[in-house]
Structures are given as structure tokens and as C-alpha cells.
C-alpha positions as CSV (number, residue, x, y, z in Angstrom):
1,M,-10.2,3.4,6.0
2,S,-10.4,5.7,7.9
3,R,-8.4,8.0,9.9
4,H,-10.3,9.5,12.6
5,V,-8.5,7.8,15.9
6,H,-6.1,10.1,17.7
7,W,-3.9,8.3,20.0
8,P,-1.6,9.5,22.8
9,P,2.0,8.7,21.1
10,T,3.1,5.4,22.9
11,R,7.6,5.0,23.3
12,V,7.7,0.7,23.3
13,V,12.2,0.0,25.1
14,T,12.6,-3.3,25.8
15,T,16.2,-4.4,25.9
16,V,16.2,-7.4,27.7
17,A,14.1,-11.1,27.1
18,V,10.8,-10.4,28.2
19,G,9.2,-13.5,29.5
20,L,9.9,-17.6,27.1
21,A,10.1,-18.4,23.6
22,V,7.6,-21.2,22.5
23,C,9.9,-23.6,23.9
24,L,9.9,-27.7,23.3
25,L,12.1,-30.2,23.0
26,S,14.4,-28.1,25.4
27,S,16.0,-29.7,29.0
28,A,16.1,-25.8,30.1
29,C,11.7,-26.0,30.2
30,S,10.3,-26.9,33.6
31,G,6.9,-27.4,32.0
32,P,5.0,-27.6,28.7
33,E,5.7,-24.2,26.6
34,S,4.4,-25.1,23.6
35,G,1.9,-23.4,21.4
36,D,-1.0,-25.4,22.8
37,G,0.4,-26.0,26.2
38,R,0.8,-30.0,24.9
39,S,3.6,-31.0,25.8
40,R,4.5,-35.1,25.2
41,G,7.4,-37.6,24.3
42,V,10.6,-38.4,26.3
43,A,12.7,-36.4,28.6
44,P,15.5,-34.9,27.2
45,A,19.1,-37.7,28.0
46,D,21.6,-36.3,30.3
47,G,25.0,-36.0,29.1
48,D,27.8,-33.0,28.1
49,Y,26.8,-30.8,25.6
50,V,29.1,-30.6,22.5
51,S,30.2,-28.2,20.4
52,G,29.5,-28.2,16.4
53,G,28.1,-31.3,14.7
54,V,25.7,-31.7,12.1
55,I,21.6,-31.2,12.6
56,E,19.6,-33.8,10.0
57,Y,15.6,-32.4,10.1
58,G,13.8,-34.2,7.9
59,H,11.6,-31.4,6.5
60,E,8.5,-32.2,4.2
61,Q,7.6,-29.4,2.3
62,E,10.2,-27.9,-0.7
63,P,9.1,-24.4,-1.7
64,P,9.8,-23.0,-5.4
65,C,12.3,-20.6,-4.1
66,I,14.1,-20.1,-0.8
67,H,12.1,-17.6,-0.2
68,G,9.0,-16.0,-0.3
69,G,5.1,-15.9,0.6
70,W,4.7,-19.0,1.5
71,V,4.1,-20.7,5.2
72,Q,7.2,-23.0,3.8
73,N,9.6,-20.2,3.0
74,A,8.5,-18.8,6.4
75,Y,10.2,-21.7,7.8
76,L,13.5,-21.9,6.3
77,A,13.6,-18.0,6.8
78,R,14.0,-18.4,10.4
79,Q,17.4,-20.1,10.1
80,Y,18.8,-17.5,8.1
81,L,16.9,-13.9,8.3
82,D,16.2,-12.0,11.3
83,N,13.2,-9.6,11.9
84,L,12.4,-6.2,13.2
85,V,10.6,-7.8,15.8
86,S,9.9,-11.2,17.1
87,L,7.2,-13.4,18.9
88,A,7.1,-13.7,22.4
89,D,5.2,-16.9,23.7
90,D,2.8,-15.4,25.8
91,G,1.9,-13.2,22.5
92,S,3.5,-10.1,23.3
93,V,6.0,-8.6,20.5
94,V,9.8,-8.4,21.4
95,P,12.9,-6.4,19.8
96,W,14.9,-8.1,17.2
97,L,16.3,-6.2,14.7
98,A,15.1,-3.4,16.4
99,T,16.0,-2.9,20.8
100,S,12.6,0.2,20.9
101,W,10.4,1.6,18.4
102,D,7.5,4.7,19.2
103,V,4.0,4.5,17.8
104,S,2.5,8.3,16.6
105,G,-0.7,9.6,18.3
106,D,-2.4,9.0,15.9
107,R,-1.5,5.3,14.7
108,R,0.0,5.6,11.5
109,D,3.6,6.0,11.7
110,Y,5.9,3.5,13.7
111,T,9.5,4.6,14.3
112,F,12.1,1.8,15.0
113,H,15.2,2.5,16.5
114,L,17.9,-0.5,15.1
115,K,20.8,-2.9,16.9
116,P,23.9,-1.1,15.8
117,G,27.1,-2.8,14.4
118,V,25.0,-6.0,12.3
119,E,25.6,-7.3,9.0
120,F,24.1,-9.0,6.4
121,T,26.5,-12.7,6.1
122,D,28.1,-10.3,2.6
123,G,29.5,-7.5,4.4
124,T,26.4,-5.3,4.4
125,P,25.4,-3.2,6.9
126,L,21.5,-4.0,8.1
127,D,20.8,-0.4,8.2
128,A,18.0,1.8,7.6
129,A,18.1,2.0,4.3
130,A,18.5,-1.4,4.0
131,V,15.4,-1.8,5.8
132,K,13.8,0.8,3.7
133,T,14.6,-1.3,0.7
134,N,12.9,-4.7,1.7
135,F,9.7,-2.8,2.0
136,D,10.2,-1.0,-1.0
137,R,11.0,-4.2,-2.9
138,Y,9.0,-6.4,-0.8
139,L,5.6,-4.4,-2.0
140,D,7.6,-3.4,-5.8
141,S,3.7,-4.0,-8.3
142,E,6.3,-5.5,-10.7
143,E,7.5,-8.1,-8.9
144,P,5.6,-8.8,-5.0
145,N,5.9,-11.0,-2.6
146,G,2.5,-11.8,-2.7
147,T,2.2,-12.3,1.2
148,V,3.7,-9.2,2.4
149,V,1.4,-7.4,0.5
150,A,-1.8,-9.1,1.0
151,Y,-0.6,-7.9,5.1
152,I,0.5,-4.8,5.3
153,G,-0.5,-3.6,0.9
154,E,-3.5,-1.9,2.0
155,Y,-2.1,0.3,4.8
156,Y,1.3,1.0,3.8
157,E,1.8,4.5,2.7
158,S,5.5,4.9,2.5
159,G,8.7,4.6,4.4
160,E,11.5,6.8,5.8
161,V,15.5,6.8,6.9
162,L,16.1,8.9,10.0
163,D,19.2,8.4,10.5
164,D,21.5,4.6,10.1
165,H,19.9,3.0,12.9
166,T,16.3,4.8,12.4
167,Y,13.5,3.2,10.4
168,R,10.1,4.5,9.9
169,M,7.0,3.3,7.9
170,H,4.2,5.8,7.5
171,L,1.1,4.2,7.2
172,K,-2.7,5.0,5.6
173,S,-4.9,4.3,8.2
174,P,-4.3,3.2,11.9
175,Y,-3.0,-0.9,11.8
176,E,-3.1,-2.8,14.8
177,P,-1.5,-5.7,13.7
178,L,1.1,-4.4,12.6
179,L,3.9,-4.9,15.2
180,T,2.8,-8.5,15.7
181,V,2.9,-9.6,11.6
182,L,6.1,-8.3,11.5
183,T,6.9,-11.6,13.8
184,Q,6.4,-14.0,10.7
185,G,9.3,-14.8,8.9
186,Y,8.3,-13.4,5.8
187,F,8.9,-9.6,6.7
188,G,12.8,-10.9,7.8
189,I,15.1,-8.6,6.6
190,Q,17.6,-9.3,2.8
191,S,20.7,-7.8,2.1
192,P,20.6,-5.0,-0.6
193,T,23.0,-6.2,-1.9
194,A,22.1,-10.0,-2.4
195,L,18.5,-8.1,-3.9
196,A,20.2,-5.6,-6.4
197,R,21.8,-9.5,-8.1
198,G,18.4,-10.2,-9.4
199,A,14.9,-12.5,-8.8
200,E,16.7,-15.5,-9.9
201,A,19.9,-15.4,-8.1
202,N,17.7,-14.6,-4.9
203,C,15.4,-17.3,-5.3
204,A,18.6,-19.7,-4.5
205,Q,20.7,-18.5,-2.7
206,P,18.9,-15.0,-0.7
207,V,21.6,-13.8,1.9
208,G,20.1,-12.2,5.3
209,S,22.3,-11.9,9.0
210,G,20.6,-14.6,10.7
211,P,22.4,-17.4,12.9
212,F,22.6,-19.5,9.1
213,I,24.1,-19.1,6.1
214,I,23.2,-21.2,2.6
215,E,25.5,-23.3,1.3
216,R,23.7,-24.7,-1.2
217,W,20.8,-25.4,-2.5
218,D,20.0,-29.4,-3.8
219,R,16.6,-29.2,-5.7
220,N,14.6,-31.8,-4.6
221,R,16.6,-33.2,-1.9
222,S,17.8,-30.5,0.6
223,I,19.4,-26.8,1.6
224,T,22.8,-26.5,3.8
225,F,23.1,-24.0,6.3
226,V,26.4,-22.9,7.7
227,R,26.9,-21.2,11.3
228,N,27.2,-17.6,10.8
229,P,30.4,-17.2,13.2
230,H,30.0,-14.0,13.7
231,Y,26.3,-13.8,14.7
232,D,24.7,-11.6,17.9
233,S,21.4,-10.5,16.8
234,A,18.9,-13.0,18.2
235,P,15.5,-11.3,19.3
236,A,14.9,-10.9,23.5
237,N,12.8,-14.1,23.1
238,A,15.9,-17.0,22.2
239,R,17.5,-19.0,24.5
240,H,21.3,-17.9,24.3
241,Q,23.1,-14.8,22.6
242,G,25.3,-15.7,20.0
243,P,26.1,-17.4,17.2
244,A,24.5,-21.2,17.1
245,Y,25.7,-23.7,18.8
246,V,25.6,-26.7,15.5
247,D,28.2,-26.1,12.7
248,K,25.2,-27.0,10.3
249,V,21.6,-27.9,9.4
250,I,21.1,-30.2,7.1
251,W,16.9,-29.4,6.2
252,K,15.7,-32.1,4.0
253,F,13.3,-32.8,2.5
254,L,11.1,-35.9,2.8
255,K,7.2,-35.3,1.3
256,D,6.2,-38.9,1.9
257,P,5.6,-39.2,6.1
258,V,6.3,-42.7,6.6
259,L,9.2,-42.3,4.9
260,R,10.2,-38.3,7.1
261,Y,8.7,-40.6,10.0
262,G,11.4,-43.5,8.9
263,S,14.5,-41.6,9.1
264,L,14.4,-40.5,13.0
265,T,13.7,-44.1,13.7
266,S,16.7,-45.1,11.6
267,G,18.7,-42.2,12.9
268,S,19.3,-40.9,10.0
269,S,17.4,-37.5,11.0
270,D,18.0,-36.6,14.4
271,V,14.4,-34.1,14.3
272,V,11.5,-34.5,11.5
273,Y,8.9,-31.9,10.9
274,N,4.5,-33.4,11.3
275,V,5.2,-37.3,12.5
276,P,1.8,-38.5,10.8
277,A,-1.3,-39.9,13.5
278,I,-0.4,-43.4,13.5
279,N,3.1,-42.7,14.3
280,W,2.2,-40.1,17.1
281,A,2.1,-42.7,19.9
282,D,4.7,-44.7,19.2
283,A,7.2,-41.1,19.2
284,T,5.6,-39.6,22.2
285,R,7.1,-43.8,23.6
286,K,10.8,-43.0,22.0
287,F,11.3,-39.3,21.3
288,Q,11.0,-35.7,22.2
289,T,7.7,-34.0,20.9
290,D,5.4,-31.1,20.5
291,Q,3.0,-30.0,19.1
292,Y,2.1,-26.5,18.5
293,V,-1.9,-25.7,17.2
294,T,-1.3,-22.8,14.6
295,A,-3.0,-19.6,14.3
296,G,-4.8,-18.0,11.6
297,R,-7.1,-19.4,9.7
298,P,-7.8,-23.7,9.5
299,N,-8.0,-26.2,6.8
300,A,-11.6,-25.1,5.9
301,L,-13.6,-25.4,3.2
302,T,-14.4,-22.3,1.7
303,L,-17.7,-21.8,-0.9
304,N,-17.1,-20.1,-4.1
305,V,-20.1,-17.5,-4.1
306,S,-19.7,-16.0,-7.5
307,H,-22.1,-18.6,-8.9
308,A,-24.3,-21.9,-8.2
309,P,-25.0,-23.6,-6.3
310,F,-23.4,-22.3,-3.8
311,D,-24.5,-18.5,-4.9
312,D,-28.1,-19.6,-2.9
313,E,-27.2,-19.6,0.6
314,R,-29.7,-22.3,1.7
315,V,-27.6,-24.6,-0.2
316,R,-24.5,-23.6,2.1
317,R,-26.4,-24.1,4.9
318,A,-27.5,-27.4,3.8
319,L,-24.2,-28.5,3.3
320,A,-23.0,-27.2,6.6
321,F,-25.6,-28.8,8.3
322,A,-25.1,-32.8,6.5
323,T,-21.2,-32.9,7.5
324,D,-19.5,-33.9,10.6
325,P,-16.5,-32.6,9.6
326,R,-16.0,-33.3,13.6
327,R,-15.9,-37.3,13.0
328,A,-14.1,-37.2,9.4
329,V,-11.2,-35.6,11.7
330,E,-11.4,-37.4,14.3
331,T,-11.2,-40.6,12.0
332,A,-8.4,-39.8,10.0
333,Y,-6.5,-37.5,12.3
334,L,-7.1,-39.8,15.1
335,G,-7.4,-37.3,17.6
336,V,-3.4,-36.2,17.6
337,V,-5.4,-32.8,15.5
338,P,-7.9,-30.6,16.4
339,Y,-11.7,-30.6,14.9
340,N,-12.2,-26.9,14.0
341,A,-15.6,-26.0,13.3
342,N,-14.7,-22.1,12.9
343,G,-13.8,-21.9,9.4
344,A,-12.3,-17.7,10.3
345,L,-10.5,-18.7,12.6
346,S,-8.2,-21.4,14.0
347,Q,-8.5,-21.5,18.0
348,S,-5.5,-21.2,18.2
349,T,-5.7,-17.3,17.6
350,P,-6.5,-14.1,19.4
351,D,-9.7,-13.6,19.6
352,H,-11.4,-17.0,18.3
353,D,-15.0,-17.0,18.9
354,P,-15.7,-20.8,19.7
355,E,-19.2,-20.2,18.8
356,S,-18.9,-19.4,15.3
357,G,-19.3,-22.4,12.7
358,D,-20.8,-24.5,15.2
359,Y,-23.2,-26.7,12.8
360,P,-24.2,-29.4,14.2
361,H,-24.8,-32.3,11.4
362,D,-28.8,-32.4,11.0
363,T,-29.8,-34.3,7.7
364,A,-33.4,-33.4,7.9
365,R,-32.3,-29.5,8.7
366,A,-30.0,-30.1,5.6
367,S,-33.1,-31.7,3.4
368,A,-35.5,-29.4,3.8
369,F,-32.8,-26.3,3.4
370,L,-32.0,-28.4,-0.3
371,D,-36.2,-28.2,-1.0
372,Q,-36.3,-24.5,-0.6
373,A,-33.6,-24.3,-2.7
374,G,-35.8,-26.2,-5.1
375,W,-33.3,-28.9,-5.3
376,T,-35.9,-31.6,-5.1
377,G,-35.0,-34.5,-8.0
378,R,-33.4,-36.7,-8.3
379,D,-31.0,-38.7,-10.2
380,A,-30.5,-42.3,-10.9
381,D,-27.6,-41.7,-8.3
382,G,-28.9,-40.1,-5.9
383,V,-27.8,-36.9,-7.0
384,R,-30.6,-33.7,-5.9
385,T,-31.9,-32.2,-9.4
386,K,-33.2,-28.8,-9.7
387,R,-34.2,-28.0,-13.9
388,G,-32.4,-30.5,-14.8
389,Q,-29.1,-30.0,-13.4
390,R,-27.2,-32.5,-11.0
391,L,-26.4,-31.1,-7.5
392,T,-23.0,-30.9,-7.8
393,A,-19.4,-29.0,-7.0
394,R,-15.9,-29.6,-8.1
395,V,-14.1,-29.0,-4.5
396,V,-10.4,-27.6,-5.1
397,Y,-7.7,-29.0,-2.6
398,P,-3.6,-28.4,-3.4
399,A,-3.3,-31.9,-3.0
400,G,0.7,-32.8,-0.6
401,S,1.9,-29.4,-0.7
402,V,-1.1,-27.6,2.1
403,I,-3.5,-30.9,2.3
404,G,-1.7,-34.2,3.2
405,A,-3.2,-37.8,2.8
406,E,-5.1,-36.7,5.9
407,G,-6.2,-34.3,5.2
408,A,-7.6,-36.1,2.0
409,S,-9.1,-38.4,3.7
410,V,-11.7,-35.9,5.3
411,L,-12.6,-35.0,2.4
412,Q,-12.9,-37.9,0.9
413,T,-15.3,-37.8,4.0
414,V,-16.9,-35.5,4.3
415,A,-17.6,-35.7,0.3
416,A,-19.4,-39.3,1.2
417,Q,-21.3,-37.6,4.0
418,A,-22.6,-35.1,1.5
419,K,-23.7,-37.7,-0.6
420,D,-26.5,-39.1,1.7
421,V,-28.4,-35.9,1.6
422,G,-27.5,-35.7,-2.5
423,F,-24.8,-33.3,-3.0
424,D,-22.3,-35.0,-5.0
425,L,-19.0,-33.2,-4.5
426,T,-16.1,-34.2,-6.9
427,L,-12.4,-34.0,-5.6
428,D,-9.9,-32.0,-7.3
429,P,-6.4,-32.6,-6.4
430,A,-4.3,-29.6,-7.6
431,T,-0.4,-29.8,-8.2
432,Q,1.7,-27.6,-6.7
433,S,2.6,-25.5,-9.6
434,A,-1.2,-24.9,-10.6
435,Y,-1.8,-24.1,-7.1
436,F,1.3,-22.0,-6.4
437,G,0.7,-20.4,-10.5
438,G,-3.0,-18.6,-10.5
439,Q,-4.7,-22.1,-12.2
440,Y,-8.1,-21.5,-9.8
441,N,-8.0,-17.9,-9.5
442,E,-10.6,-17.2,-12.1
443,P,-14.3,-17.5,-10.3
444,D,-14.9,-20.3,-12.6
445,T,-12.4,-22.7,-11.5
446,Y,-14.0,-24.2,-8.2
447,E,-17.0,-24.7,-6.2
448,A,-15.3,-24.8,-2.6
449,Y,-11.8,-24.6,-2.2
450,A,-9.8,-26.3,0.8
451,G,-7.0,-24.7,2.6
452,Y,-5.4,-23.0,5.2
453,W,-3.6,-19.6,5.5
454,T,-1.2,-19.6,8.8
455,S,-1.4,-16.3,11.0
456,P,-0.5,-15.3,14.3
457,T,-3.3,-12.0,14.2
458,P,-7.1,-11.8,13.7
459,G,-6.4,-9.1,11.1
460,L,-5.6,-11.8,8.5
461,L,-9.9,-11.8,8.3
462,Y,-9.0,-8.9,5.9
463,I,-6.8,-10.3,3.6
464,N,-9.7,-13.6,3.5
465,W,-13.0,-11.3,3.5
466,R,-11.5,-7.9,2.4
467,Q,-13.8,-7.5,-1.2
468,R,-12.9,-8.4,-4.6
469,L,-13.4,-6.4,-7.1
470,P,-12.8,-5.1,-10.7
471,D,-10.6,-2.0,-9.7
472,S,-9.0,-3.6,-6.1
473,P,-8.4,-7.1,-6.6
474,N,-7.9,-9.7,-3.8
475,P,-6.9,-14.0,-5.1
476,N,-7.4,-14.7,-1.0
477,N,-10.7,-14.4,-1.2
478,T,-11.8,-17.6,-2.4
479,A,-15.6,-17.4,-1.5
480,F,-15.5,-14.4,-4.3
481,Y,-18.1,-13.0,-1.1
482,N,-18.0,-8.8,-1.3
483,D,-19.7,-7.6,2.0
484,P,-18.9,-3.4,2.8
485,H,-19.9,-4.6,5.7
486,L,-18.4,-7.1,6.5
487,Q,-15.0,-5.1,5.4
488,G,-15.9,-2.7,7.5
489,V,-16.5,-4.3,10.3
490,I,-12.7,-5.7,10.0
491,E,-11.7,-2.5,8.7
492,A,-13.0,-1.5,12.5
493,A,-11.3,-4.3,14.0
494,N,-8.2,-3.6,12.6
495,E,-7.5,-0.1,13.2
496,S,-9.3,-0.4,17.2
497,V,-6.6,0.4,20.0
498,D,-9.2,-0.3,22.2
499,A,-8.5,-4.2,22.8
500,T,-12.3,-5.0,24.5
501,R,-13.8,-3.2,21.4
502,R,-11.2,-4.5,18.4
503,R,-12.3,-8.7,20.4
504,E,-16.0,-7.4,20.2
505,L,-16.0,-7.1,16.2
506,Y,-13.5,-9.5,15.3
507,R,-16.1,-11.9,16.8
508,Q,-18.6,-9.5,14.7
509,A,-17.1,-10.6,11.1
510,Q,-16.2,-14.0,12.5
511,R,-19.9,-14.5,13.0
512,I,-21.5,-12.5,9.2
513,I,-18.9,-16.0,8.3
514,S,-20.2,-18.0,10.0
515,D,-24.6,-17.3,9.7
516,R,-24.0,-16.9,6.0
517,A,-22.2,-20.4,5.9
518,L,-19.2,-19.1,4.3
519,T,-17.1,-22.1,4.9
520,I,-17.2,-24.7,6.7
521,G,-14.1,-25.4,9.4
522,L,-12.4,-28.8,9.5
523,Y,-9.1,-29.1,11.1
524,T,-6.4,-26.8,12.5
525,Q,-2.9,-26.6,10.9
526,T,-0.1,-27.5,12.5
527,T,3.7,-28.2,13.0
528,S,4.9,-30.9,15.3
529,I,8.0,-32.2,15.9
530,A,10.2,-35.7,16.7
531,A,13.6,-35.1,18.3
532,S,16.6,-37.3,19.5
533,P,16.5,-37.6,23.2
534,E,20.2,-36.4,22.5
535,L,18.7,-33.0,20.5
536,H,18.2,-30.7,23.6
537,D,17.0,-27.7,22.8
538,V,14.8,-26.9,19.9
539,W,11.9,-24.8,19.9
540,I,8.9,-23.5,17.7
541,E,8.8,-20.1,17.4
542,K,4.6,-18.5,17.9
543,S,4.0,-16.2,15.0
544,Q,4.5,-18.9,12.3
545,G,5.3,-22.1,13.7
546,E,8.9,-21.9,12.4
547,P,10.8,-24.6,14.4
548,V,14.4,-22.9,15.7
549,F,17.8,-24.1,15.6
550,A,19.8,-21.9,16.2
551,D,19.9,-22.8,20.3
552,A,20.0,-26.9,19.8
553,R,23.5,-28.7,20.4
554,F,23.6,-31.9,21.1
555,V,24.9,-34.1,24.2
556,R,27.0,-36.9,24.7
């Protein structure tokens, strides 16, 4: 990565709330403020605000540890951790623990000025040394946070404590997405005292400075958060400053979507996550509802180019033309979750290119590409053959943990469509432990991989498409596609301070991925929430679609 860019120094100072947060389920909003601009459902109930109370929240997935690098960890982190900065609804980065920051002229040094007087809930000061400890720990090669490493590992050089309330991050080269990246829950600041207890203790009960404290974790059931009475470090885009209004949040793990929605209709939950598509219309008639289309990489089918059959671009193109994912998505999700043709970036991601990935359903062209690639024979099942080999491919997908029942239905439809031109796509549902345990890290373990990566920045392209080389491993390049030109285009985009040039470079990268038919876009990852009309001011933040309960309160 080059270091040749030199720009005037930048001073960013903001001490008051800027803009509106991503707002939903809120009586205070005059109009829809959700990530995709679509606000639905009934109005919040009128009444007097109640002091205290317990929010019963029905969530979906339970992560292996409370803190980590999965989006499910980010959802939890928002409740008990504070970040340096937050992402406002308009995409601007606003203060949180850092009341202001400076960027050096060469864009390689970021100096954060921290709010004084903040403490972790175990009494440890939240100062510059604590921030440095967190980044050192997250990037520790012996026990890294894989998501933090994926975002900044190639750019981070060192951290420096200038004084108690001033932390400086030194980069190896400019990285323009940095501030946006730091808004995600993975980058929340934990107590160094608690971190020193070791991985096992921090898996079950990490300690932050956020609006809630983890009281207990009943595995396979729930996490109980209790109000932090001393909280006074909310981000600038919060709906209020100071401690949370409610006494507790009981975060229940209700993996079955029917059971989860049923808990809302029965009154055993006040708010639930990801309403099933079949229940969405009913929810909008009875509850406050909204849907946030998450930025990043959509759910997509990534093709492994390390071996046959998808090492041949003609075969990849054939699959892209053979399938009709739009119809598959609309059928499975009943129009509730959007189709996303671009398999590299979702439609809500900044600098998303709407023209990338648009392969029309055309079985004649698919067949022609397969003929050109030598797959001209057919066996008794109608599967194409070449020199005695069947045109078969294992499609690995994380069943339940990442792709639910509707998503699995999309894959089944796509596999059936591909069969019409002679593909045999075998769906291989991976367990959560196998998926996170690295069982599919080797190139010979699958031919196609289905999944997503939520991210607020197109800089995510570097994570997913940086080359996967022996001396520079990158397990997030699930296509095993090594293209130094593509990597160079993305690096140049990440380094450019010029927004127009950066957008064009990201567009070029998306076109390369699309033109090489490396991934087939399916549907966007979304966060939908339905809540009782008596619960006001639950909102979803913009970086990951993390639900925020610090501002929520009941009426009666």
C-alpha cells in the first residue's frame, strides 16, 4: 500500500448532537428515519411515561461468547460498551467517547480527544491507556478479534497515549474508512481490568462503560442487562443523555421465528427481532414495525475459483445466467426482504454500484457457456458431464446461524433453477460450530459459499477480496480469487481522500467482481423489529443495525 498521499491536516470538533439517529419505534419522530426510509406499523400509544420497567426482548441467535466478531456480538455490545465514535443516520461520524479528533496531513495519524471522567462499571478509568489496551488486545496475534483484524490489521501500525485523555492511532498507510469502521460494536472499549481476567471470564461477562451492565447469562435462554445508574457517556446521536430509563433488558434467545413472533403477540415479549416474512403484514397492523436494510455484503453465493468447476469463468457465467435469484427471493420473502443483484455490496452501502451483478435469467446463454466449456454430455439425471465427470458443486451455507428458513428456501430454488441447464448444486448446511470453527477454511471443502458480511463501508471490499496468499492469509476471501489488480484498485479507493475518485474506484472493483462472475447476489441482510405500542423510543443504529434500548421507555 502506498504512502504517497499528502493532504492538509483536518480538525474535527463536534460536541453537540448532529442530525437524527436511525429512528424507529419512536413517538418523537415526525417521519420515517429507518435505514431504508420505510417506516411501517401502528403509531406509538399515547400515555404518561413510566419510570423503570423491564424490556423483554426476543432475539434470534446466541453467540458463543458475549463479545466477539459476529454481528450478533455487535448487537449485544451496543448495550454495555461505548465506542470512540458513532454513525449518524446521514452517514456522518459523530462523537461518543471521543469528543473530537484530529487527522494528520498524511492521513496516517488519528488523534482522539476523550471525554473526561468516564469510568467502566467496575470502577476502572476509561482513559487513553484503556483505549490503547483494547486495540492492542483486539489485534493480539495470540488471541485476536478476527473482525477487528480484518478491518484494520493491514493498516494499523501502533497506538500511543499522549496524555490521560488523548489517544493517537498510527497507520501504516491512509485508510479513509477508519472512522466509520470504528462506529461498529466490535470496536467497543472494554475495561482493561476485566480483560486481564482472561478469555473465559470475558466470554461470559465482559465489562464496559455503557448504559447497561451484564447481570447474568443463562446460556441457551437469555442475557439479563441491568441499568447503569452512573451512565453519562451516550453518543451525540442518542435520543437523550444520561442513564437508561428502564431498569432491565432481558435479551431472550428465541431462535424459532414463529415462536419469537408469537411471544410478541402473546405479550411475553415487548419487542422482537426479525419478524418472519409470513407474519410481516400482520405485525404492521398490530405493532410498531420497521426494517433496516444493512449495508455491507448481501447474502450472496460466492464461487470458489480454486478448483473445478468454478475455476472456469465460462462455468461461473453459466450459473449466473441459469439462475433467477430475484424470483427466488420474492417467492421466499414475499416481497418483504429486497433482492440484491450485486453480490459484492448491498444496495444500502455507500458507493454501491446498481449495475454490477445484473445477469438476466437466460438459460440459452447459460447452456451456450457450458457447451463452450466442454460440459456437453448428460447423464441419466440430466446433469451435464465432461470427460466422465458430473457438473456438481457443494454449496455450503451456515444453516440457522446465518441463513434461516426463508434463506434456505432461496438456495433450494436457485439449485432447482440451475438443474434445468445441467448443474447439480448440492446444498450442505453447516452447523454454527463448524462455521465458526474453521471447518470450511480449506479450498477443497466447498465449491460455493453462501453468506453475508454486514459493514457500513465499501472498504469491506478489501476484506472480502484481498488476495489469499500463503504469506498473507485472508480467510475472508471465500472465493479464493487472487487478483493483484483488483486488490490494488480497492487499496487505492481506501486511501483516497477525494470522494469522487473513491466512488469511481469502488465502482471499478465491483465491476471486476461482477464481470468475472465471482459471486451471485441474493438478498440483503435486514434487521426488522416489531414492538408493543406501549414501548417508545427503541431505535436501530446505522453501522450494523444494532438495536438500542438505552433511550426506550414505557407509557401507560
